[in-house]
C-alpha positions as protocol buffer text, in pm:
chain_id: "A"
residue {
  index: 1
  type: UNK
  ca { x: -1866 y: -1030 z: 1221 }
}
residue {
  index: 2
  type: UNK
  ca { x: -1673 y: -746 z: 1374 }
}
residue {
  index: 3
  type: UNK
  ca { x: -1327 y: -590 z: 1382 }
}
residue {
  index: 4
  type: UNK
  ca { x: -1115 y: -476 z: 1679 }
}
residue {
  index: 5
  type: UNK
  ca { x: -1011 y: -125 z: 1776 }
}
residue {
  index: 6
  type: UNK
  ca { x: -746 y: 67 z: 1580 }
}
residue {
  index: 7
  type: UNK
  ca { x: -532 y: 318 z: 1764 }
}
residue {
  index: 8
  type: UNK
  ca { x: -446 y: 546 z: 1472 }
}
residue {
  index: 9
  type: UNK
  ca { x: -640 y: 817 z: 1296 }
}
residue {
  index: 10
  type: UNK
  ca { x: -831 y: 681 z: 1002 }
}
residue {
  index: 11
  type: UNK
  ca { x: -681 y: 945 z: 776 }
}
residue {
  index: 12
  type: UNK
  ca { x: -338 y: 799 z: 835 }
}
residue {
  index: 13
  type: UNK
  ca { x: -478 y: 452 z: 791 }
}
residue {
  index: 14
  type: UNK
  ca { x: -628 y: 545 z: 454 }
}
residue {
  index: 15
  type: UNK
  ca { x: -291 y: 669 z: 329 }
}
residue {
  index: 16
  type: UNK
  ca { x: -125 y: 358 z: 465 }
}
residue {
  index: 17
  type: UNK
  ca { x: -374 y: 123 z: 299 }
}
residue {
  index: 18
  type: UNK
  ca { x: -332 y: 305 z: -31 }
}
residue {
  index: 19
  type: UNK
  ca { x: 43 y: 248 z: -20 }
}
residue {
  index: 20
  type: UNK
  ca { x: -17 y: -121 z: 42 }
}
residue {
  index: 21
  type: UNK
  ca { x: -248 y: -133 z: -259 }
}
residue {
  index: 22
  type: UNK
  ca { x: 33 y: -93 z: -511 }
}
residue {
  index: 23
  type: UNK
  ca { x: 93 y: -444 z: -642 }
}
residue {
  index: 24
  type: UNK
  ca { x: 427 y: -534 z: -806 }
}
residue {
  index: 25
  type: UNK
  ca { x: 396 y: -644 z: -1168 }
}
residue {
  index: 26
  type: UNK
  ca { x: 643 y: -933 z: -1140 }
}
residue {
  index: 27
  type: UNK
  ca { x: 404 y: -1154 z: -940 }
}
residue {
  index: 28
  type: UNK
  ca { x: 186 y: -1436 z: -1063 }
}
residue {
  index: 29
  type: UNK
  ca { x: -178 y: -1337 z: -1130 }
}
residue {
  index: 30
  type: UNK
  ca { x: -303 y: -1518 z: -819 }
}
residue {
  index: 31
  type: UNK
  ca { x: -36 y: -1347 z: -608 }
}
residue {
  index: 32
  type: UNK
  ca { x: -129 y: -1005 z: -747 }
}
residue {
  index: 33
  type: UNK
  ca { x: -496 y: -1076 z: -675 }
}
residue {
  index: 34
  type: UNK
  ca { x: -415 y: -1176 z: -316 }
}
residue {
  index: 35
  type: UNK
  ca { x: -214 y: -860 z: -243 }
}
residue {
  index: 36
  type: UNK
  ca { x: -478 y: -644 z: -404 }
}
residue {
  index: 37
  type: UNK
  ca { x: -764 y: -798 z: -206 }
}
residue {
  index: 38
  type: UNK
  ca { x: -595 y: -782 z: 134 }
}
residue {
  index: 39
  type: UNK
  ca { x: -463 y: -425 z: 99 }
}
residue {
  index: 40
  type: UNK
  ca { x: -685 y: -311 z: 386 }
}
residue {
  index: 41
  type: UNK
  ca { x: -588 y: -580 z: 635 }
}
residue {
  index: 42
  type: UNK
  ca { x: -231 y: -686 z: 559 }
}
residue {
  index: 43
  type: UNK
  ca { x: 39 y: -531 z: 773 }
}
residue {
  index: 44
  type: UNK
  ca { x: 350 y: -372 z: 627 }
}
residue {
  index: 45
  type: UNK
  ca { x: 558 y: -649 z: 786 }
}
residue {
  index: 46
  type: UNK
  ca { x: 340 y: -923 z: 636 }
}
residue {
  index: 47
  type: UNK
  ca { x: 355 y: -766 z: 291 }
}
residue {
  index: 48
  type: UNK
  ca { x: 734 y: -735 z: 309 }
}
residue {
  index: 49
  type: UNK
  ca { x: 764 y: -1097 z: 420 }
}
residue {
  index: 50
  type: UNK
  ca { x: 537 y: -1216 z: 138 }
}
residue {
  index: 51
  type: UNK
  ca { x: 734 y: -1033 z: -131 }
}
residue {
  index: 52
  type: UNK
  ca { x: 1061 y: -1165 z: 13 }
}
residue {
  index: 53
  type: UNK
  ca { x: 955 y: -1530 z: -19 }
}
residue {
  index: 54
  type: UNK
  ca { x: 1048 y: -1752 z: -312 }
}
residue {
  index: 55
  type: UNK
  ca { x: 750 y: -1821 z: -538 }
}
residue {
  index: 56
  type: UNK
  ca { x: 726 y: -2180 z: -413 }
}
residue {
  index: 57
  type: UNK
  ca { x: 649 y: -2065 z: -57 }
}
residue {
  index: 58
  type: UNK
  ca { x: 394 y: -1795 z: -131 }
}
residue {
  index: 59
  type: UNK
  ca { x: 89 y: -2027 z: -156 }
}
residue {
  index: 60
  type: UNK
  ca { x: 162 y: -2149 z: 199 }
}
residue {
  index: 61
  type: UNK
  ca { x: 192 y: -1787 z: 319 }
}
residue {
  index: 62
  type: UNK
  ca { x: -149 y: -1705 z: 168 }
}
residue {
  index: 63
  type: UNK
  ca { x: -306 y: -2007 z: 336 }
}
residue {
  index: 64
  type: UNK
  ca { x: -156 y: -1919 z: 675 }
}
residue {
  index: 65
  type: UNK
  ca { x: -250 y: -1550 z: 632 }
}
residue {
  index: 66
  type: UNK
  ca { x: -618 y: -1641 z: 628 }
}
residue {
  index: 67
  type: UNK
  ca { x: -582 y: -1912 z: 893 }
}
residue {
  index: 68
  type: UNK
  ca { x: -443 y: -1658 z: 1140 }
}
residue {
  index: 69
  type: UNK
  ca { x: -761 y: -1455 z: 1100 }
}
residue {
  index: 70
  type: UNK
  ca { x: -1004 y: -1747 z: 1117 }
}
residue {
  index: 71
  type: UNK
  ca { x: -1251 y: -1679 z: 1398 }
}
residue {
  index: 72
  type: UNK
  ca { x: -1336 y: -2046 z: 1450 }
}
residue {
  index: 73
  type: UNK
  ca { x: -1067 y: -2290 z: 1328 }
}
residue {
  index: 74
  type: UNK
  ca { x: -1286 y: -2583 z: 1437 }
}
residue {
  index: 75
  type: UNK
  ca { x: -1519 y: -2527 z: 1139 }
}
residue {
  index: 76
  type: UNK
  ca { x: -1443 y: -2601 z: 776 }
}
residue {
  index: 77
  type: UNK
  ca { x: -1537 y: -2248 z: 670 }
}
residue {
  index: 78
  type: UNK
  ca { x: -1310 y: -1953 z: 738 }
}
residue {
  index: 79
  type: UNK
  ca { x: -1579 y: -1704 z: 840 }
}
residue {
  index: 80
  type: UNK
  ca { x: -1345 y: -1406 z: 838 }
}
residue {
  index: 81
  type: UNK
  ca { x: -1224 y: -1469 z: 483 }
}
residue {
  index: 82
  type: UNK
  ca { x: -1575 y: -1540 z: 359 }
}
residue {
  index: 83
  type: UNK
  ca { x: -1715 y: -1219 z: 509 }
}
residue {
  index: 84
  type: UNK
  ca { x: -1424 y: -1005 z: 395 }
}
residue {
  index: 85
  type: UNK
  ca { x: -1444 y: -1121 z: 31 }
}
residue {
  index: 86
  type: UNK
  ca { x: -1823 y: -1091 z: 38 }
}
residue {
  index: 87
  type: UNK
  ca { x: -1794 y: -728 z: 145 }
}
residue {
  index: 88
  type: UNK
  ca { x: -1555 y: -659 z: -142 }
}
residue {
  index: 89
  type: UNK
  ca { x: -1814 y: -794 z: -386 }
}
residue {
  index: 90
  type: UNK
  ca { x: -2092 y: -594 z: -219 }
}
residue {
  index: 91
  type: UNK
  ca { x: -1884 y: -274 z: -229 }
}
residue {
  index: 92
  type: UNK
  ca { x: -1821 y: -323 z: -602 }
}
residue {
  index: 93
  type: UNK
  ca { x: -2196 y: -348 z: -656 }
}
residue {
  index: 94
  type: UNK
  ca { x: -2309 y: -73 z: -419 }
}
residue {
  index: 95
  type: UNK
  ca { x: -2071 y: 207 z: -512 }
}
residue {
  index: 96
  type: UNK
  ca { x: -2070 y: 213 z: -889 }
}
residue {
  index: 97
  type: UNK
  ca { x: -2064 y: 590 z: -937 }
}
residue {
  index: 98
  type: UNK
  ca { x: -1746 y: 763 z: -1047 }
}
residue {
  index: 99
  type: UNK
  ca { x: -1455 y: 614 z: -1236 }
}
residue {
  index: 100
  type: UNK
  ca { x: -1311 y: 400 z: -953 }
}
residue {
  index: 101
  type: UNK
  ca { x: -1416 y: 45 z: -871 }
}
residue {
  index: 102
  type: UNK
  ca { x: -1656 y: 59 z: -577 }
}
residue {
  index: 103
  type: UNK
  ca { x: -1440 y: -136 z: -334 }
}
residue {
  index: 104
  type: UNK
  ca { x: -1146 y: 104 z: -385 }
}
residue {
  index: 105
  type: UNK
  ca { x: -1344 y: 417 z: -298 }
}
residue {
  index: 106
  type: UNK
  ca { x: -1366 y: 575 z: 47 }
}
residue {
  index: 107
  type: UNK
  ca { x: -1716 y: 438 z: 90 }
}
residue {
  index: 108
  type: UNK
  ca { x: -1599 y: 95 z: -20 }
}
residue {
  index: 109
  type: UNK
  ca { x: -1308 y: 93 z: 223 }
}
residue {
  index: 110
  type: UNK
  ca { x: -1526 y: 188 z: 516 }
}
residue {
  index: 111
  type: UNK
  ca { x: -1792 y: -65 z: 414 }
}
residue {
  index: 112
  type: UNK
  ca { x: -1537 y: -347 z: 391 }
}
residue {
  index: 113
  type: UNK
  ca { x: -1359 y: -275 z: 718 }
}
residue {
  index: 114
  type: UNK
  ca { x: -1636 y: -133 z: 932 }
}
residue {
  index: 115
  type: UNK
  ca { x: -1933 y: -311 z: 779 }
}
residue {
  index: 116
  type: UNK
  ca { x: -2266 y: -188 z: 646 }
}
residue {
  index: 117
  type: UNK
  ca { x: -2409 y: 112 z: 832 }
}
residue {
  index: 118
  type: UNK
  ca { x: -2714 y: 70 z: 1048 }
}
residue {
  index: 119
  type: UNK
  ca { x: -2872 y: 355 z: 854 }
}
residue {
  index: 120
  type: UNK
  ca { x: -2767 y: 523 z: 529 }
}
residue {
  index: 121
  type: UNK
  ca { x: -2899 y: 868 z: 427 }
}
residue {
  index: 122
  type: UNK
  ca { x: -2843 y: 1001 z: 75 }
}
residue {
  index: 123
  type: UNK
  ca { x: -2877 y: 1363 z: -38 }
}
residue {
  index: 124
  type: UNK
  ca { x: -2815 y: 1380 z: -415 }
}
residue {
  index: 125
  type: UNK
  ca { x: -2815 y: 1762 z: -407 }
}
residue {
  index: 126
  type: UNK
  ca { x: -2696 y: 1816 z: -51 }
}
residue {
  index: 127
  type: UNK
  ca { x: -2891 y: 1973 z: 232 }
}
residue {
  index: 128
  type: UNK
  ca { x: -2961 y: 2296 z: 42 }
}
residue {
  index: 129
  type: UNK
  ca { x: -2983 y: 2430 z: -312 }
}
residue {
  index: 130
  type: UNK
  ca { x: -2614 y: 2525 z: -297 }
}
residue {
  index: 131
  type: UNK
  ca { x: -2505 y: 2198 z: -137 }
}
residue {
  index: 132
  type: UNK
  ca { x: -2307 y: 1911 z: -285 }
}
residue {
  index: 133
  type: UNK
  ca { x: -2409 y: 1543 z: -296 }
}
residue {
  index: 134
  type: UNK
  ca { x: -2384 y: 1397 z: 52 }
}
residue {
  index: 135
  type: UNK
  ca { x: -2417 y: 1060 z: 224 }
}
residue {
  index: 136
  type: UNK
  ca { x: -2446 y: 1007 z: 598 }
}
residue {
  index: 137
  type: UNK
  ca { x: -2379 y: 664 z: 745 }
}
residue {
  index: 138
  type: UNK
  ca { x: -2491 y: 589 z: 1098 }
}
residue {
  index: 139
  type: UNK
  ca { x: -2298 y: 353 z: 1323 }
}
residue {
  index: 140
  type: UNK
  ca { x: -2459 y: 364 z: 1664 }
}
residue {
  index: 141
  type: UNK
  ca { x: -2450 y: 731 z: 1764 }
}
residue {
  index: 142
  type: UNK
  ca { x: -2171 y: 815 z: 1518 }
}
residue {
  index: 143
  type: UNK
  ca { x: -2240 y: 990 z: 1186 }
}
residue {
  index: 144
  type: UNK
  ca { x: -1990 y: 930 z: 907 }
}
residue {
  index: 145
  type: UNK
  ca { x: -2018 y: 1169 z: 613 }
}
residue {
  index: 146
  type: UNK
  ca { x: -1907 y: 1143 z: 252 }
}
residue {
  index: 147
  type: UNK
  ca { x: -1914 y: 1439 z: 10 }
}
residue {
  index: 148
  type: UNK
  ca { x: -1904 y: 1444 z: -370 }
}
residue {
  index: 149
  type: UNK
  ca { x: -1745 y: 1787 z: -400 }
}
residue {
  index: 150
  type: UNK
  ca { x: -1662 y: 1744 z: -770 }
}
residue {
  index: 151
  type: UNK
  ca { x: -2010 y: 1623 z: -869 }
}
residue {
  index: 152
  type: UNK
  ca { x: -1857 y: 1322 z: -1044 }
}
residue {
  index: 153
  type: UNK
  ca { x: -1981 y: 1034 z: -827 }
}
residue {
  index: 154
  type: UNK
  ca { x: -1659 y: 1001 z: -625 }
}
residue {
  index: 155
  type: UNK
  ca { x: -1768 y: 1046 z: -265 }
}
residue {
  index: 156
  type: UNK
  ca { x: -1482 y: 1130 z: -32 }
}
residue {
  index: 157
  type: UNK
  ca { x: -1468 y: 1076 z: 342 }
}
residue {
  index: 158
  type: UNK
  ca { x: -1514 y: 1398 z: 536 }
}
residue {
  index: 159
  type: UNK
  ca { x: -1196 y: 1468 z: 741 }
}
residue {
  index: 160
  type: UNK
  ca { x: -1407 y: 1527 z: 1052 }
}
residue {
  index: 161
  type: UNK
  ca { x: -1563 y: 1185 z: 1006 }
}
residue {
  index: 162
  type: UNK
  ca { x: -1215 y: 1035 z: 975 }
}
residue {
  index: 163
  type: UNK
  ca { x: -1137 y: 1173 z: 1319 }
}
residue {
  index: 164
  type: UNK
  ca { x: -1463 y: 1031 z: 1453 }
}
residue {
  index: 165
  type: UNK
  ca { x: -1383 y: 689 z: 1311 }
}
residue {
  index: 166
  type: UNK
  ca { x: -1054 y: 696 z: 1494 }
}
residue {
  index: 167
  type: UNK
  ca { x: -1255 y: 722 z: 1816 }
}
residue {
  index: 168
  type: UNK
  ca { x: -1492 y: 442 z: 1727 }
}
residue {
  index: 169
  type: UNK
  ca { x: -1409 y: 112 z: 1885 }
}
residue {
  index: 170
  type: UNK
  ca { x: -1347 y: -79 z: 1564 }
}
residue {
  index: 171
  type: UNK
  ca { x: -1380 y: -379 z: 1783 }
}
residue {
  index: 172
  type: UNK
  ca { x: -1745 y: -256 z: 1783 }
}
residue {
  index: 173
  type: UNK
  ca { x: -1771 y: -245 z: 1407 }
}
residue {
  index: 174
  type: UNK
  ca { x: -1697 y: -447 z: 1098 }
}
residue {
  index: 175
  type: UNK
  ca { x: -1499 y: -774 z: 1125 }
}
residue {
  index: 176
  type: UNK
  ca { x: -1487 y: -748 z: 1506 }
}
residue {
  index: 177
  type: UNK
  ca { x: -1321 y: -1028 z: 1697 }
}
residue {
  index: 178
  type: UNK
  ca { x: -1138 y: -1220 z: 1426 }
}
residue {
  index: 179
  type: UNK
  ca { x: -795 y: -1355 z: 1513 }
}
residue {
  index: 180
  type: UNK
  ca { x: -803 y: -1227 z: 1871 }
}
residue {
  index: 181
  type: UNK
  ca { x: -715 y: -1424 z: 2181 }
}
residue {
  index: 182
  type: UNK
  ca { x: -893 y: -1380 z: 2513 }
}
residue {
  index: 183
  type: UNK
  ca { x: -598 y: -1186 z: 2649 }
}
residue {
  index: 184
  type: UNK
  ca { x: -619 y: -946 z: 2355 }
}
residue {
  index: 185
  type: UNK
  ca { x: -992 y: -902 z: 2416 }
}
residue {
  index: 186
  type: UNK
  ca { x: -914 y: -811 z: 2777 }
}
residue {
  index: 187
  type: UNK
  ca { x: -654 y: -557 z: 2666 }
}
residue {
  index: 188
  type: UNK
  ca { x: -893 y: -397 z: 2416 }
}
residue {
  index: 189
  type: UNK
  ca { x: -1184 y: -377 z: 2660 }
}
residue {
  index: 190
  type: UNK
  ca { x: -1060 y: -183 z: 2961 }
}
residue {
  index: 191
  type: UNK
  ca { x: -1229 y: -343 z: 3262 }
}
residue {
  index: 192
  type: UNK
  ca { x: -1151 y: -193 z: 3601 }
}
residue {
  index: 193
  type: UNK
  ca { x: -1250 y: -452 z: 3862 }
}
residue {
  index: 194
  type: UNK
  ca { x: -1241 y: -379 z: 4233 }
}
residue {
  index: 195
  type: UNK
  ca { x: -1384 y: -505 z: 4562 }
}
residue {
  index: 196
  type: UNK
  ca { x: -1583 y: -260 z: 4776 }
}
residue {
  index: 197
  type: UNK
  ca { x: -1742 y: -287 z: 5118 }
}
residue {
  index: 198
  type: UNK
  ca { x: -1632 y: -460 z: 5436 }
}
residue {
  index: 199
  type: UNK
  ca { x: -1924 y: -659 z: 5572 }
}
residue {
  index: 200
  type: UNK
  ca { x: -2113 y: -691 z: 5246 }
}
residue {
  index: 201
  type: UNK
  ca { x: -1855 y: -710 z: 4971 }
}
residue {
  index: 202
  type: UNK
  ca { x: -1943 y: -629 z: 4613 }
}
residue {
  index: 203
  type: UNK
  ca { x: -1740 y: -665 z: 4297 }
}
residue {
  index: 204
  type: UNK
  ca { x: -1764 y: -346 z: 4089 }
}
residue {
  index: 205
  type: UNK
  ca { x: -1667 y: -344 z: 3721 }
}
residue {
  index: 206
  type: UNK
  ca { x: -1613 y: -5 z: 3558 }
}
residue {
  index: 207
  type: UNK
  ca { x: -1648 y: 4 z: 3180 }
}
residue {
  index: 208
  type: UNK
  ca { x: -1586 y: 322 z: 2974 }
}
residue {
  index: 209
  type: UNK
  ca { x: -1892 y: 428 z: 2778 }
}
residue {
  index: 210
  type: UNK
  ca { x: -1666 y: 466 z: 2474 }
}
residue {
  index: 211
  type: UNK
  ca { x: -1609 y: 88 z: 2485 }
}
residue {
  index: 212
  type: UNK
  ca { x: -1980 y: 1 z: 2485 }
}
residue {
  index: 213
  type: UNK
  ca { x: -2138 y: -71 z: 2149 }
}
residue {
  index: 214
  type: UNK
  ca { x: -2506 y: 20 z: 2114 }
}
residue {
  index: 215
  type: UNK
  ca { x: -2761 y: -64 z: 1846 }
}
residue {
  index: 216
  type: UNK
  ca { x: -2973 y: 225 z: 1724 }
}
residue {
  index: 217
  type: UNK
  ca { x: -3349 y: 209 z: 1772 }
}
residue {
  index: 218
  type: UNK
  ca { x: -3503 y: 527 z: 1637 }
}
residue {
  index: 219
  type: UNK
  ca { x: -3366 y: 809 z: 1850 }
}
residue {
  index: 220
  type: UNK
  ca { x: -3255 y: 568 z: 2121 }
}
residue {
  index: 221
  type: UNK
  ca { x: -2943 y: 353 z: 2149 }
}
residue {
  index: 222
  type: UNK
  ca { x: -2978 y: 26 z: 2330 }
}
residue {
  index: 223
  type: UNK
  ca { x: -2786 y: -275 z: 2450 }
}
residue {
  index: 224
  type: UNK
  ca { x: -2785 y: -520 z: 2737 }
}
residue {
  index: 225
  type: UNK
  ca { x: -2470 y: -607 z: 2924 }
}
residue {
  index: 226
  type: UNK
  ca { x: -2477 y: -947 z: 3088 }
}
residue {
  index: 227
  type: UNK
  ca { x: -2229 y: -1050 z: 3353 }
}
residue {
  index: 228
  type: UNK
  ca { x: -2172 y: -1405 z: 3479 }
}
residue {
  index: 229
  type: UNK
  ca { x: -1930 y: -1503 z: 3752 }
}
residue {
  index: 230
  type: UNK
  ca { x: -1786 y: -1812 z: 3919 }
}
residue {
  index: 231
  type: UNK
  ca { x: -1607 y: -1808 z: 4254 }
}
residue {
  index: 232
  type: UNK
  ca { x: -1324 y: -2047 z: 4341 }
}
residue {
  index: 233
  type: UNK
  ca { x: -1156 y: -2106 z: 4677 }
}
residue {
  index: 234
  type: UNK
  ca { x: -782 y: -2142 z: 4742 }
}
residue {
  index: 235
  type: UNK
  ca { x: -801 y: -2508 z: 4636 }
}
residue {
  index: 236
  type: UNK
  ca { x: -954 y: -2405 z: 4301 }
}
residue {
  index: 237
  type: UNK
  ca { x: -1292 y: -2555 z: 4393 }
}
residue {
  index: 238
  type: UNK
  ca { x: -1596 y: -2370 z: 4263 }
}
residue {
  index: 239
  type: UNK
  ca { x: -1799 y: -2248 z: 4559 }
}
residue {
  index: 240
  type: UNK
  ca { x: -2041 y: -2007 z: 4398 }
}
residue {
  index: 241
  type: UNK
  ca { x: -2176 y: -1861 z: 4074 }
}
residue {
  index: 242
  type: UNK
  ca { x: -2432 y: -1617 z: 3945 }
}
residue {
  index: 243
  type: UNK
  ca { x: -2538 y: -1385 z: 3665 }
}
residue {
  index: 244
  type: UNK
  ca { x: -2698 y: -1043 z: 3621 }
}
residue {
  index: 245
  type: UNK
  ca { x: -2825 y: -834 z: 3328 }
}
residue {
  index: 246
  type: UNK
  ca { x: -2786 y: -458 z: 3287 }
}
residue {
  index: 247
  type: UNK
  ca { x: -3018 y: -312 z: 3016 }
}
residue {
  index: 248
  type: UNK
  ca { x: -2896 y: 22 z: 2879 }
}
residue {
  index: 249
  type: UNK
  ca { x: -3099 y: 278 z: 2684 }
}
residue {
  index: 250
  type: UNK
  ca { x: -2956 y: 621 z: 2605 }
}
residue {
  index: 251
  type: UNK
  ca { x: -2990 y: 909 z: 2361 }
}
residue {
  index: 252
  type: UNK
  ca { x: -2720 y: 1069 z: 2149 }
}
residue {
  index: 253
  type: UNK
  ca { x: -2714 y: 1363 z: 2392 }
}
residue {
  index: 254
  type: UNK
  ca { x: -2664 y: 1121 z: 2681 }
}
residue {
  index: 255
  type: UNK
  ca { x: -2367 y: 961 z: 2510 }
}
residue {
  index: 256
  type: UNK
  ca { x: -2205 y: 1299 z: 2449 }
}
residue {
  index: 257
  type: UNK
  ca { x: -2248 y: 1382 z: 2817 }
}
residue {
  index: 258
  type: UNK
  ca { x: -2110 y: 1040 z: 2917 }
}
residue {
  index: 259
  type: UNK
  ca { x: -1796 y: 1076 z: 2709 }
}
residue {
  index: 260
  type: UNK
  ca { x: -1501 y: 1021 z: 2940 }
}
residue {
  index: 261
  type: UNK
  ca { x: -1724 y: 858 z: 3202 }
}
residue {
  index: 262
  type: UNK
  ca { x: -1770 y: 494 z: 3300 }
}
residue {
  index: 263
  type: UNK
  ca { x: -2065 y: 261 z: 3349 }
}
residue {
  index: 264
  type: UNK
  ca { x: -2051 y: 51 z: 3664 }
}
residue {
  index: 265
  type: UNK
  ca { x: -2171 y: -308 z: 3689 }
}
residue {
  index: 266
  type: UNK
  ca { x: -2167 y: -486 z: 4022 }
}
residue {
  index: 267
  type: UNK
  ca { x: -2261 y: -809 z: 4195 }
}
residue {
  index: 268
  type: UNK
  ca { x: -2258 y: -919 z: 4560 }
}
residue {
  index: 269
  type: UNK
  ca { x: -2027 y: -1162 z: 4737 }
}
residue {
  index: 270
  type: UNK
  ca { x: -2091 y: -1359 z: 5054 }
}
residue {
  index: 271
  type: UNK
  ca { x: -1749 y: -1485 z: 5152 }
}
residue {
  index: 272
  type: UNK
  ca { x: -1556 y: -1531 z: 5472 }
}
residue {
  index: 273
  type: UNK
  ca { x: -1190 y: -1446 z: 5521 }
}
residue {
  index: 274
  type: UNK
  ca { x: -956 y: -1621 z: 5276 }
}
residue {
  index: 275
  type: UNK
  ca { x: -806 y: -1628 z: 4930 }
}
residue {
  index: 276
  type: UNK
  ca { x: -1039 y: -1651 z: 4630 }
}
residue {
  index: 277
  type: UNK
  ca { x: -1050 y: -1621 z: 4254 }
}
residue {
  index: 278
  type: UNK
  ca { x: -1345 y: -1484 z: 4059 }
}
residue {
  index: 279
  type: UNK
  ca { x: -1390 y: -1572 z: 3691 }
}
residue {
  index: 280
  type: UNK
  ca { x: -1597 y: -1305 z: 3515 }
}
residue {
  index: 281
  type: UNK
  ca { x: -1762 y: -1316 z: 3171 }
}
residue {
  index: 282
  type: UNK
  ca { x: -1905 y: -988 z: 3040 }
}
residue {
  index: 283
  type: UNK
  ca { x: -2127 y: -1002 z: 2729 }
}
residue {
  index: 284
  type: UNK
  ca { x: -2259 y: -720 z: 2514 }
}
residue {
  index: 285
  type: UNK
  ca { x: -2577 y: -854 z: 2353 }
}
residue {
  index: 286
  type: UNK
  ca { x: -2598 y: -576 z: 2091 }
}
residue {
  index: 287
  type: UNK
  ca { x: -2244 y: -641 z: 1970 }
}
residue {
  index: 288
  type: UNK
  ca { x: -2259 y: -1017 z: 2031 }
}
residue {
  index: 289
  type: UNK
  ca { x: -1917 y: -1009 z: 2192 }
}
residue {
  index: 290
  type: UNK
  ca { x: -1778 y: -1112 z: 2527 }
}
residue {
  index: 291
  type: UNK
  ca { x: -1471 y: -1054 z: 2737 }
}
residue {
  index: 292
  type: UNK
  ca { x: -1335 y: -1274 z: 3017 }
}
residue {
  index: 293
  type: UNK
  ca { x: -1137 y: -1175 z: 3320 }
}
residue {
  index: 294
  type: UNK
  ca { x: -1011 y: -1364 z: 3625 }
}
residue {
  index: 295
  type: UNK
  ca { x: -924 y: -1175 z: 3944 }
}
residue {
  index: 296
  type: UNK
  ca { x: -776 y: -1273 z: 4279 }
}
residue {
  index: 297
  type: UNK
  ca { x: -941 y: -1160 z: 4601 }
}
residue {
  index: 298
  type: UNK
  ca { x: -813 y: -1154 z: 4956 }
}
residue {
  index: 299
  type: UNK
  ca { x: -1079 y: -1106 z: 5220 }
}
């Protein structure tokens, strides 16, 4: 499961989530537990609304809170809730060093929200004899670093890594697409669709490299983008369809060079003059996500 993009620096988010972690003492134990557990995902408005409710209405709020984030309401299991609580338990077990419960540490927060890293490097004595304990987590081509500067087991997120995380498409990481509608997916994934050519028209889709999630494979980063399309005439009758795959394999150096650039996907059309609509589905096989877009064409 994955989580969608955040538009704020993670450093600010960490301070914000800490402030939401303070639980009032006048709540019932189950209410205190709820607020404590959801400190990383509850909004300030939701928290204020919850605390403003009479005690009799708070159980319904808790139920609806999780329902709004359910990725597939048609199933009996709320996958988002199950995964989120599982990550809390895993963080408690994984990050036992120091005097803070593992899920409340910087590593625990990142693990819960972003998910387990694809690769985790540990350096108990740092890179050199004079270094400090260090961990490096790899998410695609991003390296997130944690330092134990006090030598007490409390690894803290490196400020530079916090800035990197702010650039990461959190829709690419952690609890990705929970609670999102198709229109929100479209807004988060910036597709620029245009028609080119006169005699042989082609639909060209431009996708920023920063919005493409890759899986690491040694020193390479790979994914396959799949595009499927259906064409409808002015009477909304389907008159054509097709699909095409675009394998991508890059290095970390490539991705640095491509920053600020776009990857173009295209497919041909064979249409006469008229009004048309094209329904497009773009899938990222590495991220297991998809985005849909419908465009109008006049030829």
